[in-house]
C-alpha positions as CSV (number, residue, x, y, z in Angstrom):
1,X,-31.6,15.2,-35.5
2,X,-29.0,16.8,-37.9
3,X,-26.4,14.2,-36.2
4,X,-28.3,11.7,-37.2
5,X,-26.6,9.8,-40.2
6,X,-29.7,8.0,-40.6
7,X,-32.1,11.2,-40.5
8,X,-29.6,13.2,-42.6
9,X,-30.3,10.3,-45.5
10,X,-33.8,10.1,-45.2
11,X,-34.0,13.4,-46.1
12,X,-32.4,12.5,-49.2
13,X,-34.7,10.0,-50.7
14,X,-33.1,9.2,-53.9
15,X,-29.9,7.3,-51.8
16,X,-32.3,5.0,-51.1
17,X,-33.4,2.0,-52.4
18,X,-37.2,3.0,-50.5
19,X,-39.7,-0.3,-51.1
20,X,-42.6,1.4,-48.9
21,X,-42.9,4.8,-47.6
22,X,-45.9,6.6,-45.1
23,X,-46.0,9.1,-42.9
24,X,-44.6,6.8,-40.1
25,X,-41.8,5.0,-41.4
26,X,-40.0,4.1,-44.7
27,X,-38.6,0.5,-45.8
28,X,-35.8,0.4,-48.3
29,X,-33.5,-2.3,-49.1
30,X,-30.2,-2.6,-47.1
31,X,-26.9,-1.2,-49.1
32,X,-24.5,-3.8,-47.6
33,X,-27.3,-7.0,-47.5
34,X,-27.1,-10.0,-45.3
35,X,-28.7,-11.4,-48.2
36,X,-30.9,-10.6,-51.2
37,X,-34.1,-8.7,-50.2
38,X,-32.4,-7.5,-46.9
39,X,-34.7,-4.5,-45.9
40,X,-34.3,-2.1,-43.1
41,X,-37.8,-0.1,-41.4
42,X,-36.8,3.2,-40.3
43,X,-39.1,5.0,-38.2
44,X,-39.5,8.6,-40.2
45,X,-39.4,10.6,-36.3
46,X,-35.7,10.2,-34.5
47,X,-35.6,7.5,-31.6
48,X,-32.2,5.9,-30.5
49,X,-33.8,2.4,-29.1
50,X,-36.5,0.5,-29.3
51,X,-38.0,1.5,-25.8
52,X,-38.1,5.0,-27.1
53,X,-40.3,4.3,-29.9
54,X,-44.2,4.9,-29.1
55,X,-46.2,1.9,-28.8
56,X,-48.5,3.0,-32.0
57,X,-45.6,3.7,-34.1
58,X,-44.0,0.4,-33.0
59,X,-47.4,-1.5,-34.1
60,X,-47.1,0.3,-37.2
61,X,-43.9,-0.8,-38.0
62,X,-44.5,-4.1,-37.3
63,X,-46.8,-4.5,-39.6
64,X,-44.1,-3.0,-42.3
65,X,-42.3,-5.7,-41.5
66,X,-44.6,-8.5,-41.8
67,X,-45.8,-6.9,-44.9
68,X,-42.1,-7.0,-46.2
69,X,-41.7,-10.9,-45.4
70,X,-44.5,-11.5,-47.2
71,X,-43.2,-9.7,-49.7
72,X,-39.8,-11.4,-49.9
73,X,-41.7,-14.8,-49.3
74,X,-44.1,-14.1,-52.0
75,X,-41.3,-12.6,-54.6
76,X,-37.8,-13.8,-53.8
77,X,-38.7,-17.1,-52.7
78,X,-37.3,-17.1,-49.4
79,X,-37.7,-20.0,-47.1
80,X,-37.8,-18.1,-44.0
81,X,-37.2,-14.2,-42.6
82,X,-35.4,-13.0,-39.4
83,X,-36.8,-10.0,-37.6
84,X,-33.9,-8.4,-36.3
85,X,-33.8,-5.6,-34.0
86,X,-30.1,-4.6,-32.6
87,X,-31.1,-2.7,-29.6
88,X,-27.9,-1.2,-28.2
89,X,-24.2,-0.6,-28.7
90,X,-23.6,-4.2,-26.6
91,X,-26.8,-5.5,-29.1
92,X,-24.6,-4.3,-32.2
93,X,-26.2,-1.5,-32.9
94,X,-23.9,0.4,-34.5
95,X,-26.2,3.8,-36.3
96,X,-28.1,5.6,-33.7
97,X,-31.2,5.2,-34.7
98,X,-34.0,2.6,-34.4
99,X,-34.3,0.0,-36.7
100,X,-35.8,-3.3,-38.0
101,X,-34.2,-5.5,-40.3
102,X,-36.5,-8.1,-42.2
103,X,-33.8,-11.1,-43.6
104,X,-35.2,-13.1,-46.2
105,X,-33.1,-16.6,-45.5
106,X,-32.9,-19.3,-48.0
107,X,-31.3,-23.2,-47.4
108,X,-27.6,-23.3,-46.5
109,X,-27.8,-19.0,-47.4
110,X,-24.3,-19.3,-44.7
111,X,-26.1,-16.0,-43.1
112,X,-24.9,-17.3,-39.5
113,X,-27.4,-15.8,-36.8
114,X,-26.6,-18.5,-34.0
115,X,-25.4,-18.6,-30.5
116,X,-24.3,-21.1,-28.1
117,X,-27.0,-22.4,-25.8
118,X,-26.1,-22.5,-22.3
119,X,-27.7,-24.4,-19.5
120,X,-28.7,-21.4,-17.2
121,X,-28.5,-22.2,-13.5
122,X,-31.9,-22.6,-11.5
123,X,-31.0,-20.6,-8.5
124,X,-30.3,-17.9,-11.0
125,X,-33.2,-18.1,-13.0
126,X,-35.1,-17.9,-9.8
127,X,-33.7,-14.6,-8.9
128,X,-33.8,-13.0,-12.2
129,X,-37.3,-14.0,-13.0
130,X,-38.4,-12.3,-9.2
131,X,-36.4,-9.1,-9.8
132,X,-37.7,-8.7,-13.7
133,X,-41.0,-9.6,-11.9
134,X,-41.0,-6.9,-9.4
135,X,-40.2,-4.2,-11.8
136,X,-42.8,-5.3,-14.6
137,X,-45.3,-4.6,-12.6
138,X,-44.0,-0.9,-12.1
139,X,-44.0,-0.9,-16.2
140,X,-47.0,-2.5,-16.7
141,X,-49.2,-1.0,-14.6
142,X,-47.7,2.3,-14.4
143,X,-46.9,4.0,-10.3
144,X,-50.4,3.9,-9.3
145,X,-52.4,2.4,-12.0
146,X,-54.0,-0.8,-11.3
147,X,-55.4,-0.9,-15.0
148,X,-52.9,-3.1,-17.1
149,X,-52.2,-2.2,-20.2
150,X,-54.5,-2.5,-22.8
151,X,-54.0,-3.8,-26.6
152,X,-56.7,-3.1,-29.4
153,X,-57.6,-6.9,-30.8
154,X,-58.1,-6.0,-34.2
155,X,-60.7,-8.4,-35.8
156,X,-61.4,-9.1,-39.3
157,X,-65.2,-8.7,-40.7
158,X,-65.4,-12.8,-40.4
159,X,-64.7,-12.4,-36.6
160,X,-61.2,-14.1,-36.6
161,X,-58.1,-11.7,-35.5
162,X,-55.4,-11.0,-37.7
163,X,-52.8,-12.9,-34.9
164,X,-54.5,-16.1,-35.8
165,X,-55.2,-15.3,-39.5
166,X,-51.4,-14.6,-39.9
167,X,-50.2,-17.8,-37.8
168,X,-52.7,-19.9,-40.2
169,X,-50.9,-18.4,-43.2
170,X,-48.5,-20.5,-44.7
171,X,-45.8,-18.6,-47.2
172,X,-45.5,-20.2,-50.6
């Protein structure tokens, strides 16, 4: 897409601080980072928002985000990471291209991603739940399908799922 700033920049690789590149996506250091090591994962194909990205590409991008997160833990000594997607203008998305941010966090780093928690009205919660639940069936089952969307459970050699292995991993 020639009118997308990100697509134009992706064509000019030399301007980026690329830390990872494959046929699906690129990861590079943010030029105006929230913290040292702030990386951005961007699909090579143009997608404006999260919902447009095909599941297989999204899965791959989150694997890359996870590995970038591991890298900043191990190389920069980060104490945590925020994996952030600004999805749409109201959520702070200022570029017309889907992006996953990996922001390393350090104790007392001054990066503020807090928001004020508000007590939800029980009736409003119930109505919202019903509304989302009714529409979730259409999204997960399709128009006439009776089978839910299936997700492949990848297994390790020792039959332990990748998710369990990652949950047990303790950053150094």
